[in-house]
N, C-alpha and C positions, 0 to 999 in steps of 0.2 A: 504494500500500500504506500509506504514511504517513498520507495523508488519510483512508483508510477506518478506520484504527486511531484517529486523532484524533476522527473523527466518533462512533465507538462510545464513546470516552472521554468526550466531551462529553454524549452521551445519558445515560450512567451517572451522570456528575457532576450533571447537571440533575435526574435522578430522585432522587438522594440529597438534593439541596437542597430539592426539592419535598416529599419525605417529612419532612425536618427541619422545614420551615415548617409543615406540617400538624400534626406532633406539638407544635411550639411553640405553635401557635394553640389546640390542644385543651387543653394544659396551662395556658395563660393563662386560657382560659374556665373551666376547673375551679378554678383558684386564686381566681377572682372569684365563684364560685358560693357561695351561702349555704345552709346546711343547718339545719333546725330540730331541736330536741331532742325525742325521744320520751319523754314523761313516764311513768315506771314506777318503782315502789319498788326493784326489783332493780337497775335501771340507775343508781340514785343511790348504791348501796352501793359503797364502795371500801376495800380491794380485794375483788373477788369471789373467794373461795376455794372451789373446787369439790372436795369430798373424794370422789375417784373410788372408789366401793366403800366409802365411809365412812372412818374413821380406822383404817388397818391397823396402826398402832403400838399400838393398844389391843386389837383382836380381829382375827381373819382377815377379809380384805376381803370385802365383799358379804354379810356376816352381820348379824344383828340387833344384836349387840354393837358392831360397827364403826360402823354407822349411828347408833346411840344415842350413842356417844362423839363422833362428828362433830357431831351435832345439839346436844350440850351446849355446844360451842364456837361455835355459830351458823354453821358452814360450810354451804354448799349441798351437798346430798347428790347425788353423781353416781351415776346409775342406768342400767344397761343393761337394756332391756326386750326380752324374746323371747317368742314365742308358742308355746304348746303345740299339739299336734296337734288338740286339741278346742277351741281358741280361748280359752285362759286365759293372761293375761300374767304372766310370771315375771321376777324380778330375777335375772338370770344373766349373767355376764361373757363367756361363751364359747359360740359356737353349737354346739360339740361337747360331748357328755357324756363326759368321760374315764372315768367309772365305767361307762359303757355301751359301751365299745370303739369310741369315735369316732362314735356315733350322734348325729344332729342333734336339738336340742331340739324342733324343729318336727315331728319324727317320733315324739315321745313324748307320751303322754297325761298329763293333769293328775293322774290317779290314781297313775301311776308317779312323776311329778315330786314329788308331795307326800311320797313315801316316800324320795326321794333326799336324800343328805346330802353336804356338801362333804367331800372326802377329807382336807383339811388341818385340819379343825376338828370334824368329825362333827356339824355343825349343819345343820338343814334349809334347803333353798332356799325363799325367800319368794315368795309371790304379791305382785303390785303393790298390790292392795287391802289386804293385810296390813301392808305397810310404811306406807301412808298412815294406817291406823288406829293403828299403833304410834307414829308421829311426825307428827301432824296439823298441828303448829305450825311445822314445818321448811320450808325452801325447797329446791327441787329443780332439778337439771339432768338431764333425762331424754333418753336417746337411744333411739328406737324402731327396733329392728333388723330389722323386717319391713316389706315394702312395704304400701302402703295396702290395707286390706281391710275387710270388714264388722265385724271385731273391733276396729277403732280406736274405735268408738263406746263400747266398754267402758272404754277409757282416759279418754275425755271424761267419762263418767258417774261414774267413780270420783273424778275430780278435782272435778267440779262438785257432787257429793253432799256433799263435805266443805267446799264453799264456799272453796276455796283456789286458784282460778285464778291470782291475782296472785302466787303463790309459785312459779311454774314458768317455767323455760326449757325448751321442748320442741324436740327436734332429731331429725333422721333423715338418713342418707346418701342416701335415696331421694327424688328430686324430687317424685314423685306423692304420697308420704306427707306431705312438708313442705307441699306445696300444700294438701292436705286440712286440715292443722293450721291454716294461716293463714286459710283460708276459714271456719273455725269462728267467727272473730270473737270470741274469748274474751279474757280479761284477761291470758292468758299471753303471753310473748314467744317468738320462735323464732330458732333458729340458722340459719346459712347451710348449704346442702347441700354435699355433696362436690364436685359439679360447679361450683357457684357459687364456692366457695373456690379450686378449681383454675384457673378462668378469671380470677379476680381476681389470683392469683399471676402468671399469664402476662402479663396486661396491665401489672401493676406492673413486671415485669422488662423490658418493652418501653418503659417510661416513658410508658405510656398510662393512668395511674391515673384520669383524668377519665372514661374510657369504662366504668369498672367499674359494673355494676348489681347491686344486692342488694335483696332484699325482706324480709330479716329484720333484727332489731335487734342481733344478736350475730354475731360471726365467731370461730370457734375455729381456731387454727393449731397445727400440729405442730412447726413450726420458726420461729425468729426471722426476720422479714422487715421490716426497718425502714421501707422505702418503703411497703409495703402497710399497715403499722401506722399510719403517720402519716396516710395517706389515710383510713383508717377512723375514726381519732380525730377528724379534721377533720369527718367526717360525723356525729359524735356517736354512733357505734356502739360497743358494748362489744366489746373484743378480748380473747379469752382465749388463753393459751398453755398447751399441754400440756407440762408439765415438772416434774421433781423437783429441778431445780437452783435452790436458794434464792438463790444469788448472782446468777444471771442474771435471775431473776424480780424481785428487789428493784431491780436496776439499771434494768430496763425500766419498773417501776412509778414509780421516781424520775423518769425522763425522760417520764413520762406517755404511753408508747407502748402500754401495755396496761392493761386494766381489772382483770385478775385472772388466776388460774391454775387449771388442771385438774390435780390431782396426787393420787397415791396416798399421799402423805406430808404431809397438811395441817398437822400439828402444828408443823412447822418455820416456818410462816407466822403463828403466833400472835404478838401484840405482846409485846415484851420488857418 
């Protein structure tokens, strides 16, 4: 009985040692790996302040006034893009229309959406092309909230018609949409998908950061993760944190763990 237990103990101990050696070897390999810098004007900007919905301290979020105020302070304009039933892209923060008893934006035509107004401001919802025409010199962080479709071409054409591809970070929670964005081979840069970010977090928690694979130039995190942040910065990727906590963000910026912040209160990050 003793020898059987001892044999099992030695097998388990040997397995742990083997796993530890593999992890150590992978970490050593990763630490010695060299990463090149992806040249892009947005990646050189520090800090990157994304005004999600514009500057909500000036006007209600996602309205023309909020975006104009954010653009005046050279913040990136954080935009949520959703598709109408007839294939028109709108700047809208929620997939449900509260004014329409919980109806999906995708179930509503552009004719109806053009008449719809935000309940808290009585201002109209903007189309994506209207925002670009209003603020063509601004820089944008855009999240496309619909899976890849034939209507993605309209997003590309809107950006390219204004010749402002280099002013965009494009993102989507959907892998097929993000793949479509990257294959476009434009001057914009792309964010990691939800799946890529989740996998990266898991590998970092297991001390397997060298195994992380990303195809975008940006990673946006909802929570502080120092180990993952250090790995991404080592790879010269931009790391953005979704936060309204100015003290937390300033500390992370000081330690060079993040490149910027996605916030609904961008004014607090203006230089003193």
